[in-house]
C-alpha positions, 0 to 999 in steps of 0.5 A: 581602893583606887578611883579606877575600881569604882568606875563600872565596866563600860562606864563613860567619861560622864560617869568617871567625872561624877565618881571623881567629884564624889571622891574629892568631896569625901576627901574634903570631909576627911580633911575637915575632920582632921583639921578639927574644923566642924563648921567646914564639915557642916558647910560642905555637907549643906552644899552637897545636899543643895547640889543634889536638890538642884540636880534633881530639879534640873532633871525634872525641868528638862523632863517637863520641857521635853514632854511639853515640846516634843511629846505627842500627847494631845496631838493627832499621832498620840492622843491621851487615853479616853476614859474607859468605856467613853463614847462619842456623841451621836446627832441627827442629820441636822446636828441635834444631840441624840446621845452624849457621855456625861461625867458621873461617879462611882462610889467605893468603900475602902474599910482600911481607911474607915475611922469609925465603921458604925458612924460611916454605916449610919451616915451612908445608910441614911444618904443611900437608902437605895443600897441594900443593907447587906451590901452596905455592911459587906462593903464597910465591915469587909476586908477589901476595897469594894464598889458600892454604887455607880452613876452618881451625878455631880450633885449626888457625889458632892452630897456624899463627899461633904459628909467627910467620911474617911474611906469613902472614895469616888472615881469618875465614870462616863455615863451614856445619856439620851436627852430626848428619852423615848424619841428614836429609842429603837433607832439610837439604841442603848449601852450596857454599864461598861459602855458597850453598845447593845442595840440600835446605832449604839451597837451597829457603830460601836467601834466608831463611837468609841474611836470618836471618844478617843480623839478627845475634845473637839472630835466631830460627833457621829451624824446619823441619818434620821431627821428629828423633825421627821422622826417626831411627826412619824412617832406622833402619828404612829402613837395616835394610830396605836392608841386608836386601834389598839394593836400589839405593836406598830412600825413607822419608817421613812426613807430616801429612796435614792440614798437609802438613808433612814430618815425616821424609824419608830417602833411601838411600844417604846422605851427610855434608853436612859433606863433600859433595865426597867423596860420589858423585852417587848418594849425594847424589841425593834419591830422595824428590823427584828420582827418579820411579818406576812405583808399582805397586798403590799407584795402586789407592788413587787409582783406587778413590777416583775410582770412589767419588767419581764414583759409578761404584762403591760399596764393595759393587760387584762386579767379575768377576775370574774370567778375565783381562781382554782389552783390545784387543791386551793381556790383563790378569792378576792376580798372585794369581788369585782367579778369582771375582767381587770386591767393590770392597773385595776388589779392593783387598784382593786387589790385583786388576789385573783389577778395578781396570782394569774400574773405571777403564774405567767411570770413563773416560779424561777423568774419570780423567786429570782426577782424576790432575791434581787430585791433583797426579800430573801435575805436580812435587810442590808443595813448596819443594824444588827437586829436585821432579821432573816426572812421566812421564805418558801422551802419550795417554789412550786405553783402554790408558793408562787400564787401565795407570795404574789399577794403577800402570803407564805413569806415573812419579811421585816419592815426594813426589808420591805422598805429597801425592796420598794426602793427600786420600784421608786428610784429608777430601778437600783438597790442601794443599801439602807443606812443609818449614817448621814451621807454627804450632800449629793452622794447617792450610793451605787447599787445593782440594777434590778428593774428597768427605769421604765418599770420604775416610772410605770410603778410610780404612775400605778401607785399614784392611780391607787391613791387617786382612785383605789384602795389608798384614797385616804392617803391623798394629801392636798398639793402632793402627788402621793402613791401607795399600796395597802396591805392586810396580811392574815396571821397563821394560827397553828391552833387552827392550822390555818390563817386567823381572819381576826389577827391581821397585819395591816399596813400602807406603803407610800411614796411621794412625790410620784411626779417629776424627774426620776432623779428628783428627791423621793421618799418612801413611808411605811405604816404598819399595825400588828393585830389592830382592832376595828372601831365604830369609825371603821365599821369594825374593819381593821384592814390596811386601808382603814387603819394604816393609810390615813396615818401615812397620809398625815405623816406625809402631810407633816414631813413634806415641808421638812424635806423640801417637797413643794405643794403643787397648786393644781393638786391643792385645788383638786385634792379634797382628800377623799375618804373610804366610804365602803365598809371593808375597803382598802385591803 
């Protein structure tokens, strides 16, 4: 066979050179044997083996050098793959950690590698009492590698590893940890065992959180909108109110009305996202986003604003509330019958159903429903949270629907939808979306204009008047100009085919500061209790003015310093925080 026959078709000069060298080496072996010189034969073979190792080493060295110098691994264009299911860190707006991945371990059993099955079974049975015996037996005495247990921390992993059991293997896995436990649980949310967000920000920002993890170490965490200082005060006061009045549920919300940022969100009862499987569905329910309620008299703020914006009324317009208002087959009464002619401001202060219904009748069904739509009350709240619930709205906007919705009956919305709708009343008339992300300093998202700036300015003054001389007195805070509106919605009971006066949704929607330029920082606070119970202290009443308003005032008093809201000396001198003294006051 000739040398040419050994060169593959299309082989280049390098291939021909290699074949030629091997051919010459083999002839050297033959000549050595022919000359009967075995030592030459051995030397040549040793040299040949060393040469092969040398070539292999050179190939590896060149490959390693290329990977280190020219590869994109670890660079922006081609980072290393993150651990499956890994997620980036979440922080509050001040950088405090809310959620983080910590390395844990999954335990596997490979029965083919187990030396002594009985001894392994006894050792693991003692070390892992939480694992069912049948599951342990199946893993050890089975015929394939089996996952046994996940979520082991390094100390637990080492304790099992140190048993020295062949066939017992470990794999790293990322486990989501929430260092603050129940705090902000409904806002932050939780994940499943595979690292997929199931609720809250974890679900809403799932793709972005995974992408942050893929960027590797040094990647910036995702900053959420809440301020943990605000959140802590909100949760504390909401829990105190819940323990005092025993509602089936409660909600607290704080927003920046100019940016739409949610600075605090609490839902009661709460749960620990580190172990969501142990919590009931009721505890995991985000009542701020996923529940809808008849919000009662807080809706009067919208009706009054719409009346002002359409020119149907001015703050000094009067409404006859001397007698109940007969409207077709129904008669509308005031919870606190004033039996006099009221100005628009007094209608708001006395929370008059009669006056509000008369105002809404003047606005008309078409304009009222259009404003409700523009305020976002007929759609799920515009926010990243997937839990945002669809409202229940009238099927027909007739005279009855106009009157009922004007004072918060016949229409169910989520607390977040209410919070967003209050924004234009307080920020100059625009509708930015709510957001759970921290926005850059100075950024104020644009939103459609739904009210005039003049209307918004008038509403700030009217809401302030309601705290200084109306149903919101117990929310007055020394040194701060607080405004607000109480709300008490009665629940519809299908068993009696009507509203049950014993089952109420009691709330207070507040704003501070009401004074200052329209562009000044301004904040909305909502406290809501679902079916609270009156106490001796409240004369047995459970309306918004008794159970929600004081809690809102305490929240505002505590969070104002964190938000940079300065107290005014003249308001400190005048502000004696008056308390409601009339039984039943504060509807």
